[in-house]
C-alpha positions in Angstrom: -59.9 -9.1 -13.9 -59.8 -9.3 -17.7 -56.5 -8.8 -19.5 -56.6 -8.1 -23.2 -54.5 -9.9 -25.8 -52.8 -6.6 -26.6 -51.8 -6.3 -22.9 -50.5 -9.8 -22.8 -48.5 -9.2 -26.0 -47.0 -6.0 -24.5 -46.0 -7.9 -21.4 -44.4 -10.6 -23.4 -42.4 -8.1 -25.5 -41.3 -6.4 -22.3 -40.2 -9.6 -20.7 -38.3 -10.6 -23.9 -36.6 -7.2 -23.9 -35.5 -7.6 -20.3 -34.1 -11.1 -21.0 -32.1 -9.7 -24.0 -30.8 -6.9 -21.9 -29.6 -9.3 -19.2 -28.0 -11.5 -21.9 -26.2 -8.5 -23.4 -24.9 -7.2 -20.1 -21.2 -7.9 -19.7 -20.2 -10.4 -17.1 -18.8 -8.8 -14.0 -15.1 -9.1 -13.2 -14.5 -11.6 -10.4 -12.2 -10.3 -7.7 -10.6 -12.4 -4.9 -9.7 -9.9 -2.1 -7.2 -11.4 0.3 -6.8 -9.6 3.6 -5.8 -10.5 7.2 -2.9 -10.3 9.5 -1.0 -7.1 9.9 1.3 -5.2 12.3 -0.7 -4.7 15.5 -2.5 -1.4 15.9 -1.9 0.8 12.8 -4.1 -0.9 10.2 -7.6 -2.0 10.7 -7.7 -4.5 7.8 -11.3 -5.4 8.3 -12.5 -1.9 7.7 -10.0 -1.4 4.9 -11.2 -4.5 3.1 -14.8 -3.5 3.6 -14.2 -0.1 2.1 -12.4 -1.6 -0.8 -15.0 -4.2 -1.4 -17.7 -1.5 -1.3 -15.9 0.7 -3.8 -15.6 -2.1 -6.2 -19.1 -3.3 -5.8 -20.7 0.1 -6.1 -19.0 0.6 -9.4 -21.3 -2.2 -10.7 -18.4 -3.8 -12.5 -17.2 -6.4 -10.0 -18.2 -9.4 -7.9 -15.9 -9.5 -4.9 -15.1 -12.4 -2.5 -13.2 -11.5 0.6 -11.0 -14.1 2.4 -8.9 -13.8 5.5 -5.9 -16.0 4.6 -3.5 -16.1 1.6 -3.6 -19.9 1.8 -6.7 -19.8 -0.3 -4.3 -19.6 -3.1 -3.1 -23.2 -2.5 -6.3 -24.6 -3.8 -6.6 -24.5 -7.6 -10.4 -24.6 -7.5 -10.4 -21.2 -5.6 -8.8 -19.5 -8.6 -10.8 -21.2 -11.3 -13.2 -18.3 -12.1 -11.2 -15.4 -10.7 -10.0 -12.5 -12.9 -8.1 -10.4 -10.4 -6.4 -11.1 -7.0 -6.5 -8.0 -4.8 -3.9 -8.4 -2.1 -4.4 -6.4 1.1 -2.5 -8.0 3.9 0.9 -8.3 5.6 1.8 -11.6 7.2 3.3 -10.1 10.4 2.4 -13.2 12.5 0.8 -15.7 10.2 3.1 -18.2 8.4 4.3 -17.5 5.0 2.5 -18.7 1.9 2.9 -22.4 1.2 4.9 -23.5 -1.9 1.7 -24.6 -3.6 0.2 -21.2 -2.9 3.3 -19.4 -4.3 3.2 -21.5 -7.4 -0.5 -20.9 -8.0 -0.2 -17.2 -7.5 2.7 -16.8 -10.0 1.0 -19.1 -12.5 -2.2 -17.2 -12.1 -0.6 -13.9 -13.1 1.9 -15.2 -15.6 -1.0 -16.9 -17.4 -2.7 -13.6 -18.1 -4.8 -12.7 -15.0 -4.5 -9.6 -12.8 -2.9 -8.8 -9.5 -3.4 -5.7 -7.3 -1.1 -5.0 -4.4 -1.7 -2.2 -1.9 -0.1 -0.3 1.0 1.9 -2.5 3.3 1.0 -5.7 1.5 4.3 -5.5 -0.5 6.2 -6.3 2.7 4.7 -9.8 2.8 6.7 -13.0 2.3 10.1 -11.3 2.7 11.9 -14.6 2.3 10.4 -15.0 -1.3 12.5 -13.1 -3.9 9.9 -13.6 -6.7 7.3 -11.7 -4.7 9.5 -8.7 -5.1 9.5 -9.1 -8.9 5.7 -9.6 -8.9 5.1 -6.4 -6.9 7.7 -4.3 -8.8 8.6 -2.5 -5.6 8.4 -3.7 -2.0 8.4 -2.3 1.5 11.5 -3.5 3.3 11.4 -3.2 7.1 14.1 -0.8 8.4 14.6 0.8 5.0 11.3 1.9 3.6 9.2 4.3 5.6 7.1 7.4 5.8 6.7 10.6 7.8 3.7 11.4 10.0 0.4 10.9 8.4 -0.5 14.2 6.7 -2.2 15.8 3.8 0.0 15.8 0.7 -0.4 16.5 -3.0 -0.6 13.4 -5.2 0.4 14.3 -8.8 -0.9 12.4 -11.8 2.1 11.5 -14.0 0.3 9.7 -16.8 -3.0 11.4 -17.6 -3.6 9.2 -20.6 -3.8 5.9 -18.7 -7.2 4.3 -18.3 -6.4 3.9 -14.6 -6.1 7.7 -14.1 -9.0 8.7 -16.4 -11.0 11.4 -14.8 -8.5 11.9 -11.9 -6.6 15.2 -11.5 -3.9 16.1 -9.0 -5.4 15.8 -5.6 -4.7 16.3 -1.9 -4.6 13.0 0.1 -4.8 12.5 3.8 -2.7 9.4 4.2 0.8 8.0 4.8 3.2 8.9 2.0 5.2 5.7 1.4 8.9 6.2 0.5 12.0 4.2 -0.3 10.2 1.2 -1.6 12.8 -1.2 -2.9 13.2 -2.9 -6.3 14.6 -2.4 -9.8 11.9 -3.9 -12.0 10.7 -1.7 -14.9 7.5 0.1 -13.7 5.2 2.6 -15.3 4.5 5.4 -12.8 0.9 6.8 -12.7 0.9 8.8 -9.5 3.7 10.3 -7.5 4.3 12.7 -4.6 7.2 14.6 -3.0 8.2 13.1 0.3 9.5 15.3 3.2 10.8 12.1 4.8 12.9 10.8 2.0 13.5 14.2 0.3 12.6 12.5 -3.0 9.7 12.1 -5.4 8.1 8.8 -4.7 5.9 6.5 -6.9 2.5 6.0 -5.2 0.7 4.1 -8.0 2.3 2.2 -10.9 1.9 -0.7 -13.2 4.1 -3.5 -14.5 3.7 -6.6 -16.7 4.4 -10.0 -15.2 4.4 -12.8 -17.8 1.1 -12.3 -19.7 -0.5 -10.7 -16.6 -0.9 -7.2 -15.4 0.0 -5.8 -12.0 -1.4 -2.6 -10.5 0.4 -1.5 -7.3 -0.7 1.5 -5.2 0.4 2.6 -1.8 -2.7 4.4 -0.6 -4.9 3.1 2.2 -3.7 3.5 5.7 -7.3 3.2 6.8 -10.9 3.3 5.4 -10.9 7.1 5.4 -7.9 7.1 3.0 -9.5 4.5 0.8 -12.8 6.4 0.6 -11.2 9.5 -0.8 -13.0 9.9 -4.2 -9.7 10.0 -6.2 -8.3 6.9 -4.5 -11.6 5.0 -5.0 -11.6 5.8 -8.7 -8.0 4.7 -9.0 -8.8 1.4 -7.2 -11.8 0.7 -9.5 -10.1 1.6 -12.7 -6.8 0.0 -11.7 -8.5 -3.3 -10.8 -10.4 -3.2 -14.1 -7.1 -2.6 -16.0 -5.4 -5.4 -14.2 -8.3 -7.7 -15.3 -7.8 -6.6 -18.9 -11.1 -4.8 -18.9 
C-alpha cells in the first residue's frame, strides 16, 4: 500500500497536535482515600469508598488511591505526591493513629494541602484533641446523633461558593447528623433542620487549617446516599476546592 507524502505529513501534524494536547492537559489531582474499620453493621465502607472513588474518577479531575488503614500516613513517602487526603473511616476497633501518623497528617494540611472528612469519620481518634480542631466539628458518642434515616431538605447556604456551584436545595435520603461538637470558626455551605435536635444543623462546611483547606460533609450513610447527584457534585467540587483547584 502506497502512502503519499501529503498523507504522511498530515499524520505527523495530527500526532504532534495530540502530543501538544496531552502536554497542555492539566495534571490530575492526586487523592489518597483512607477507609476501613467502622461500627459493625450500619456502614458498608467498602461500597461507600467505591462510590466515592467512582464519583471522583468519573469527573476526570482526579487520580484516586484507596487504602484500608490510616497508618499509611506514618510513611512520609506515601504523602509525597498527594494533594488531598479523603478520610472515610471510624476506628471503632482498630488502634488509634500512631504519633508519626498524627504528625504527618497535621503537617500535610498545615503545609497547604487538602483534607476531606465525611460522615462518621469525625468520631475517630477521640483521644486526640487536635483532630477536633482539624475537623472543625466532630461526632461525640453519646452526644451527637440523628433520627431515623429519612428524606430531608438540604438547603444551600452559600450559593457563591465553588463547592456549591450548580447545586440547588435538594431532598436527600440519608441520616441527618446533629449535635456535632466544636467551636472552631467554620463556613457553612449546606444545612438542614433536624427533627431530632430541633435545630438547624450544618451538613457541609469548610475551614482553614494552617495553610491548608478542610472540607467537611456529613452525607454518606451508604453508597445510595453518596450517589445522589447533588452529593456527588459536592464531593467532587469540595475535594477540588480542598486541593486548591
